[in-house]
C-alpha positions, 0 to 999 in steps of 0.5 A, a space after each residue: 654905869 651899873 650893870 646888872 651881871 645877868 643882863 643880855 642884850 636883847 632879851 638873850 637873843 643873839 645870832 650864831 653861825 651867820 652866814 651872808 651874801 649879797 642878795 637882790 632886794 633883801 640881804 641873803 643869809 642863814 643863821 640860828 637864833 639862840 636864847 642864852 647861847 642855846 640854839 632855838 630857831 634856824 632863820 634864813 632869808 634868800 635875798 630876793 624880797 619877802 619875809 625871813 624864814 624861820 625853821 626848827 632846829 629839831 623836828 620837834 613841830 610843836 616845840 618849834 611853834 612855841 619857841 617861834 611864838 615866844 621869840 615873836 612875842 619878844 619881838 613884838 615888844 622890843 619893836 614897839 614904838 618904832 616906826 615899823 612897830 606891828 610889821 614883821 617885828 621878828 624880821 625887824 628883830 633878827 635884822 637888829 641881831 644882824 647889825 649886832 653881830 657885825 659891830 661885835 666883829 669889828 677890829 676897830 671901835 666904831 662910835 657916833 657923834 651927837 644925835 647920830 643914830 647908826 640904827 637909822 643911818 648905818 653910819 658911824 665913826 672909827 679911828 685907824 685900826 690900830 687905835 686901841 678902845 682905851 685910846 678911842 675913848 681918850 680921844 673922844 673925852 680929850 679936848 678935841 671932842 669936848 664940844 661933842 657927845 660921843 657914844 662908842 659901841 658896847 658889845 655887852 649892852 649890844 648898842 651904842 653908849 655915852 662914853 661915860 658909861 663904857 663898861 666892856 672889853 675891846 671888841 675883836 673880830 673881823 671887820 664886817 
């Protein structure tokens, strides 16, 4: 797989300073939305249901409205074609970015098999903690999995990719 060296998953949007806690109806969290590494929005949800709350990083309200409109516009395009297209697209994107942050922090290499869809089920597979990324890929390309179609988490892409398309480095961090 040939990667564009300037490619950034999710249009360059990501979350930083993510803090999560249970929640009654929805996940309780707060974080900063970044664009190309720069904080552009603060987002939170109290965990009792309802939409996410977006706030400015600075007191520039006009800039905030423009930044939020740009983020929402990107989210509409990103979410187009999904079963929830047009329904709180920005919140859907933030929810995905929360999952991406959790997968990026894992110390194990998550993977899905055949038609498995982590984004629909939240389910993935993993080997023991001691298995390196190279060992996982070697196992998934070996005879035991020859009849399967494994896809591994690729941090550089922000998604699960076919084992033959792996391009990134090992993922390190805390388990979600």
